[in-house]
Every structure is written in structure tokens, then in C-alpha cells.
C-alpha positions in Angstrom: 3.3 35.8 29.9 1.5 35.1 33.1 0.4 31.6 34.2 -3.1 32.0 32.8 -1.7 33.0 29.3 0.7 30.1 29.4 -2.1 27.7 30.2 -4.3 29.1 27.4 -1.4 28.8 25.0 -0.7 25.2 26.0 -4.4 24.2 25.8 -4.6 25.8 22.3 -1.5 23.9 21.1 -3.0 20.7 22.5 -6.3 21.3 20.7 -4.6 22.1 17.4 -2.4 19.0 17.5 -5.0 16.5 18.8 -6.1 15.4 15.3 -2.6 14.4 14.2 -2.1 12.5 17.5 -5.2 10.6 16.8 -4.1 9.9 13.2 -0.8 8.6 14.5 -2.5 6.3 17.0 -4.8 4.9 14.2 -1.8 4.4 11.9 0.1 2.4 14.5 -3.0 0.3 15.3 -3.4 -0.3 11.6 0.1 -1.8 11.3 -1.1 -4.6 13.6 2.4 -6.0 14.1 2.7 -9.1 16.2 5.3 -9.8 18.9 8.9 -9.0 18.1 8.0 -7.8 14.6 7.0 -4.1 15.2 9.4 -2.8 12.6 7.0 -0.5 10.8 5.8 1.0 14.1 9.4 1.7 15.2 10.3 3.2 11.8 7.1 5.4 12.1 8.2 6.8 15.4 11.8 7.3 14.3 10.7 9.2 11.2 8.2 11.3 13.1 10.8 12.2 15.8 13.4 13.0 13.2 10.9 15.3 11.4 10.2 17.1 14.7 13.9 17.9 15.1 15.1 15.1 17.4 18.4 13.3 16.9 17.4 9.6 16.9 19.5 6.6 17.8 17.9 3.5 16.1 18.4 0.1 17.6 19.2 1.2 21.1 20.8 -1.4 23.4 21.0 -3.8 20.4 17.2 -4.1 20.2 16.0 -3.4 16.6 12.7 -1.8 17.6 14.1 0.4 20.4 15.2 4.0 19.9 16.5 6.9 21.9 15.7 10.5 20.7 17.3 13.7 22.0 16.0 17.2 21.3 17.9 20.4 21.8 17.2 23.9 20.7 20.8 24.7 20.1 20.9 27.2 23.0 23.9 26.1 25.1 23.4 28.8 27.7 21.2 26.3 29.7 23.6 23.4 29.3 23.3 20.4 26.9 20.1 19.2 28.5 16.9 18.7 26.7 14.2 16.1 26.5 15.4 12.6 25.9 12.8 10.0 24.9 13.5 6.3 25.0 11.2 3.8 23.5 10.8 0.2 22.7 8.1 -0.7 20.3 6.5 -3.9 21.4 2.7 -4.2 21.0 1.7 -7.9 20.5 -1.2 -7.2 18.2 -3.7 -10.0 17.8 -4.4 -10.8 14.2 -8.1 -10.2 13.3 -8.8 -8.1 16.4 -10.3 -4.7 15.8 -11.0 -1.8 18.1 -13.0 0.3 15.7 -15.8 2.2 17.4 -19.2 0.7 17.0 -22.3 2.9 17.4 
């Protein structure tokens, strides 16, 4: 594949996946968890990453809403490397606040 074909493939993949990313964002927003209580949001990310094939460490660094996720394709010819995502779910939602679009 040349660079143009790779770019087109990437753009197609982004377009195809955009609706589910928007749905995930809306779901997290709907949890509306306040400071230090983002347990459902953290569980949502852990479940999502696990379904996508990541190995997920829950409660990283002793923080209950933190996680570290590692993905590998099983191909050791390029070493053990692969993307590693670290996250700490901390949003400080404001009860009663809404960001729904208004025409």
C-alpha cells in the first residue's frame, strides 16, 4: 500500500468508528460522576479496552479509578512493545449541569 492508500484506509476507519466514539462520550457524560467517585466511568473504559483485546490492570498505583492497558498482537518478532495506555478517570461532574445541544 502506498501512503495515499494508507491515508484513505485510515480515514475510512475513522469515519466508520466515529458513531461509536460519540456514543461512548455520551455514555460517560450521562454517568455524571462527581469528584473521586468515577467508578462507573472507569469500569466502562476497562470493559471497553478488554473487549478490544487489551490486557488491563485495574487500580493502577493504588488508585481505584486508574488503569493501565497493554495491547500486543502476539507477534514477538518486533519485540514485546505495543501501545500502552494509562488513564485516571477523574471528571468532577457538576450535578444538574447539561451539555446537550440546543438548536
